[in-house]
TORKOL-4160 file (C-alpha; in steps of 0.2 Angstrom, whole numbers, padded with zeros to 4 digits, m for minus):
194
<pt num="1" X="m0001" Y="m0001" Z="0000"/>
<pt num="2" X="0005" Y="0019" Z="m0002"/>
<pt num="3" X="0006" Y="0029" Z="0014"/>
<pt num="4" X="0018" Y="0043" Z="0005"/>
<pt num="5" X="0012" Y="0060" Z="0015"/>
<pt num="6" X="0003" Y="0070" Z="0002"/>
<pt num="7" X="m0005" Y="0054" Z="m0006"/>
<pt num="8" X="m0019" Y="0050" Z="0006"/>
<pt num="9" X="m0031" Y="0059" Z="m0003"/>
<pt num="10" X="m0028" Y="0052" Z="m0020"/>
<pt num="11" X="m0028" Y="0035" Z="m0016"/>
<pt num="12" X="m0043" Y="0038" Z="m0006"/>
<pt num="13" X="m0052" Y="0044" Z="m0022"/>
<pt num="14" X="m0044" Y="0027" Z="m0031"/>
<pt num="15" X="m0052" Y="0019" Z="m0017"/>
<pt num="16" X="m0066" Y="0028" Z="m0020"/>
<pt num="17" X="m0070" Y="0024" Z="m0039"/>
<pt num="18" X="m0064" Y="0008" Z="m0037"/>
<pt num="19" X="m0078" Y="0000" Z="m0023"/>
<pt num="20" X="m0092" Y="0015" Z="m0022"/>
<pt num="21" X="m0105" Y="0003" Z="m0033"/>
<pt num="22" X="m0100" Y="m0012" Z="m0024"/>
<pt num="23" X="m0105" Y="m0003" Z="m0008"/>
<pt num="24" X="m0119" Y="0006" Z="m0014"/>
<pt num="25" X="m0125" Y="m0011" Z="m0019"/>
<pt num="26" X="m0122" Y="m0021" Z="m0004"/>
<pt num="27" X="m0130" Y="m0008" Z="0007"/>
<pt num="28" X="m0147" Y="m0008" Z="m0006"/>
<pt num="29" X="m0147" Y="m0029" Z="m0003"/>
<pt num="30" X="m0144" Y="m0028" Z="0016"/>
<pt num="31" X="m0158" Y="m0010" Z="0018"/>
<pt num="32" X="m0170" Y="m0015" Z="0003"/>
<pt num="33" X="m0169" Y="0004" Z="0002"/>
<pt num="34" X="m0161" Y="0015" Z="m0014"/>
<pt num="35" X="m0159" Y="0033" Z="m0002"/>
<pt num="36" X="m0156" Y="0024" Z="0013"/>
<pt num="37" X="m0143" Y="0016" Z="0005"/>
<pt num="38" X="m0134" Y="0031" Z="m0004"/>
<pt num="39" X="m0132" Y="0036" Z="0017"/>
<pt num="40" X="m0125" Y="0022" Z="0021"/>
<pt num="41" X="m0111" Y="0024" Z="0007"/>
<pt num="42" X="m0110" Y="0042" Z="0013"/>
<pt num="43" X="m0107" Y="0037" Z="0031"/>
<pt num="44" X="m0096" Y="0021" Z="0023"/>
<pt num="45" X="m0084" Y="0034" Z="0016"/>
<pt num="46" X="m0084" Y="0047" Z="0031"/>
<pt num="47" X="m0077" Y="0030" Z="0041"/>
<pt num="48" X="m0064" Y="0026" Z="0030"/>
<pt num="49" X="m0058" Y="0041" Z="0028"/>
<pt num="50" X="m0057" Y="0044" Z="0047"/>
<pt num="51" X="m0050" Y="0026" Z="0049"/>
<pt num="52" X="m0038" Y="0029" Z="0034"/>
<pt num="53" X="m0023" Y="0028" Z="0043"/>
<pt num="54" X="m0025" Y="0009" Z="0046"/>
<pt num="55" X="m0022" Y="0006" Z="0026"/>
<pt num="56" X="m0007" Y="0000" Z="0027"/>
<pt num="57" X="m0014" Y="m0017" Z="0039"/>
<pt num="58" X="m0029" Y="m0020" Z="0025"/>
<pt num="59" X="m0027" Y="m0035" Z="0013"/>
<pt num="60" X="m0043" Y="m0030" Z="0004"/>
<pt num="61" X="m0051" Y="m0012" Z="0002"/>
<pt num="62" X="m0065" Y="m0021" Z="m0003"/>
<pt num="63" X="m0068" Y="m0034" Z="0013"/>
<pt num="64" X="m0063" Y="m0018" Z="0023"/>
<pt num="65" X="m0078" Y="m0005" Z="0018"/>
<pt num="66" X="m0090" Y="m0020" Z="0018"/>
<pt num="67" X="m0087" Y="m0020" Z="0035"/>
<pt num="68" X="m0084" Y="m0003" Z="0038"/>
<pt num="69" X="m0105" Y="m0002" Z="0027"/>
<pt num="70" X="m0109" Y="m0020" Z="0036"/>
<pt num="71" X="m0105" Y="m0008" Z="0054"/>
<pt num="72" X="m0114" Y="0007" Z="0047"/>
<pt num="73" X="m0130" Y="0000" Z="0044"/>
<pt num="74" X="m0132" Y="m0009" Z="0060"/>
<pt num="75" X="m0127" Y="0007" Z="0070"/>
<pt num="76" X="m0139" Y="0015" Z="0058"/>
<pt num="77" X="m0153" Y="0003" Z="0063"/>
<pt num="78" X="m0148" Y="0003" Z="0079"/>
<pt num="79" X="m0152" Y="0022" Z="0078"/>
<pt num="80" X="m0169" Y="0022" Z="0070"/>
<pt num="81" X="m0175" Y="0007" Z="0084"/>
<pt num="82" X="m0171" Y="0019" Z="0097"/>
<pt num="83" X="m0178" Y="0034" Z="0089"/>
<pt num="84" X="m0194" Y="0025" Z="0086"/>
<pt num="85" X="m0194" Y="0019" Z="0106"/>
<pt num="86" X="m0190" Y="0037" Z="0111"/>
<pt num="87" X="m0204" Y="0044" Z="0100"/>
<pt num="88" X="m0217" Y="0031" Z="0107"/>
<pt num="89" X="m0212" Y="0036" Z="0127"/>
<pt num="90" X="m0219" Y="0052" Z="0123"/>
<pt num="91" X="m0234" Y="0058" Z="0129"/>
<pt num="92" X="m0245" Y="0061" Z="0118"/>
<pt num="93" X="m0244" Y="0080" Z="0109"/>
<pt num="94" X="m0257" Y="0093" Z="0118"/>
<pt num="95" X="m0254" Y="0104" Z="0103"/>
<pt num="96" X="m0270" Y="0112" Z="0100"/>
<pt num="97" X="m0275" Y="0114" Z="0080"/>
<pt num="98" X="m0276" Y="0131" Z="0073"/>
<pt num="99" X="m0296" Y="0135" Z="0071"/>
<pt num="100" X="m0294" Y="0154" Z="0064"/>
<pt num="101" X="m0301" Y="0149" Z="0047"/>
<pt num="102" X="m0312" Y="0139" Z="0051"/>
<pt num="103" X="m0320" Y="0150" Z="0066"/>
<pt num="104" X="m0319" Y="0166" Z="0051"/>
<pt num="105" X="m0328" Y="0153" Z="0039"/>
<pt num="106" X="m0344" Y="0148" Z="0050"/>
<pt num="107" X="m0345" Y="0163" Z="0055"/>
<pt num="108" X="m0347" Y="0168" Z="0037"/>
<pt num="109" X="m0358" Y="0154" Z="0034"/>
<pt num="110" X="m0369" Y="0158" Z="0048"/>
<pt num="111" X="m0370" Y="0178" Z="0043"/>
<pt num="112" X="m0376" Y="0174" Z="0027"/>
<pt num="113" X="m0387" Y="0161" Z="0032"/>
<pt num="114" X="m0394" Y="0174" Z="0043"/>
<pt num="115" X="m0395" Y="0184" Z="0030"/>
<pt num="116" X="m0405" Y="0172" Z="0018"/>
<pt num="117" X="m0414" Y="0166" Z="0032"/>
<pt num="118" X="m0420" Y="0183" Z="0035"/>
<pt num="119" X="m0425" Y="0186" Z="0015"/>
<pt num="120" X="m0433" Y="0171" Z="0016"/>
<pt num="121" X="m0445" Y="0174" Z="0030"/>
<pt num="122" X="m0453" Y="0188" Z="0020"/>
<pt num="123" X="m0458" Y="0178" Z="0007"/>
<pt num="124" X="m0475" Y="0168" Z="0006"/>
<pt num="125" X="m0473" Y="0154" Z="0014"/>
<pt num="126" X="m0478" Y="0141" Z="m0001"/>
<pt num="127" X="m0467" Y="0150" Z="m0012"/>
<pt num="128" X="m0452" Y="0149" Z="0001"/>
<pt num="129" X="m0457" Y="0132" Z="0003"/>
<pt num="130" X="m0455" Y="0128" Z="m0016"/>
<pt num="131" X="m0440" Y="0138" Z="m0019"/>
<pt num="132" X="m0430" Y="0129" Z="m0002"/>
<pt num="133" X="m0437" Y="0111" Z="m0010"/>
<pt num="134" X="m0430" Y="0114" Z="m0026"/>
<pt num="135" X="m0415" Y="0125" Z="m0024"/>
<pt num="136" X="m0408" Y="0120" Z="m0005"/>
<pt num="137" X="m0414" Y="0102" Z="m0004"/>
<pt num="138" X="m0413" Y="0100" Z="m0026"/>
<pt num="139" X="m0428" Y="0092" Z="m0030"/>
<pt num="140" X="m0436" Y="0091" Z="m0048"/>
<pt num="141" X="m0448" Y="0099" Z="m0051"/>
<pt num="142" X="m0459" Y="0085" Z="m0053"/>
<pt num="143" X="m0454" Y="0078" Z="m0035"/>
<pt num="144" X="m0458" Y="0097" Z="m0028"/>
<pt num="145" X="m0474" Y="0094" Z="m0035"/>
<pt num="146" X="m0477" Y="0080" Z="m0027"/>
<pt num="147" X="m0470" Y="0084" Z="m0012"/>
<pt num="148" X="m0482" Y="0099" Z="m0012"/>
<pt num="149" X="m0495" Y="0090" Z="m0017"/>
<pt num="150" X="m0498" Y="0102" Z="m0032"/>
<pt num="151" X="m0495" Y="0101" Z="m0050"/>
<pt num="152" X="m0482" Y="0104" Z="m0060"/>
<pt num="153" X="m0488" Y="0119" Z="m0068"/>
<pt num="154" X="m0490" Y="0128" Z="m0051"/>
<pt num="155" X="m0471" Y="0123" Z="m0045"/>
<pt num="156" X="m0465" Y="0131" Z="m0060"/>
<pt num="157" X="m0474" Y="0147" Z="m0058"/>
<pt num="158" X="m0474" Y="0150" Z="m0038"/>
<pt num="159" X="m0454" Y="0145" Z="m0043"/>
<pt num="160" X="m0452" Y="0160" Z="m0054"/>
<pt num="161" X="m0463" Y="0171" Z="m0043"/>
<pt num="162" X="m0451" Y="0165" Z="m0028"/>
<pt num="163" X="m0435" Y="0169" Z="m0037"/>
<pt num="164" X="m0440" Y="0185" Z="m0042"/>
<pt num="165" X="m0448" Y="0190" Z="m0023"/>
<pt num="166" X="m0432" Y="0182" Z="m0018"/>
<pt num="167" X="m0420" Y="0197" Z="m0028"/>
<pt num="168" X="m0431" Y="0211" Z="m0025"/>
<pt num="169" X="m0431" Y="0206" Z="m0005"/>
<pt num="170" X="m0411" Y="0204" Z="m0006"/>
<pt num="171" X="m0407" Y="0219" Z="m0013"/>
<pt num="172" X="m0419" Y="0227" Z="0000"/>
<pt num="173" X="m0414" Y="0218" Z="0016"/>
<pt num="174" X="m0393" Y="0223" Z="0008"/>
<pt num="175" X="m0397" Y="0241" Z="0007"/>
<pt num="176" X="m0401" Y="0241" Z="0025"/>
<pt num="177" X="m0392" Y="0246" Z="0038"/>
<pt num="178" X="m0382" Y="0230" Z="0046"/>
<pt num="179" X="m0391" Y="0236" Z="0063"/>
<pt num="180" X="m0408" Y="0238" Z="0058"/>
<pt num="181" X="m0409" Y="0219" Z="0049"/>
<pt num="182" X="m0419" Y="0210" Z="0060"/>
<pt num="183" X="m0417" Y="0190" Z="0061"/>
<pt num="184" X="m0434" Y="0179" Z="0065"/>
<pt num="185" X="m0433" Y="0165" Z="0075"/>
<pt num="186" X="m0438" Y="0153" Z="0061"/>
<pt num="187" X="m0441" Y="0150" Z="0044"/>
<pt num="188" X="m0460" Y="0145" Z="0053"/>
<pt num="189" X="m0461" Y="0166" Z="0061"/>
<pt num="190" X="m0471" Y="0171" Z="0048"/>
<pt num="191" X="m0481" Y="0154" Z="0045"/>
<pt num="192" X="m0498" Y="0165" Z="0042"/>
<pt num="193" X="m0493" Y="0172" Z="0029"/>
<pt num="194" X="m0499" Y="0165" Z="0014"/>
């Protein structure tokens, strides 16, 4: 073996070129993990560099590197096992998720629902029911007619009238100052309004 001062870098580069692929293949076979094998190769050659003074006593660079790689794999597995065990011993996380977006969304949804309810409660009950069954519940004209016990033509005319009334009431409601807007307790609050 060459042990001249200043030649260590060149000799080590030659050893790397000659054996890096074989060490990688060995690591892949041992770990079945290509990305992990790349880490094993890096750690193997880092350890080999640290032990480069022992190159004089090495008869086979390949066997020496495979021995280092095997130890690195063993140590890596042991460290991973210790890490998993340590994580398992940690108490459950008491972290509270950030609910700000959810709260804002719910407030917005509640405000929109309240506004819609306020406008819907200003409509005639029959028109409101047909509008809700068709638009919000997703029933077809035939299904709304069946649910309300009226002909399909009646559903179509009431729906047309309800949509026009809804546009007019919504525009008036949105024009009111927010402080003067009242929201009745339920859709049945104006039940008598036929």
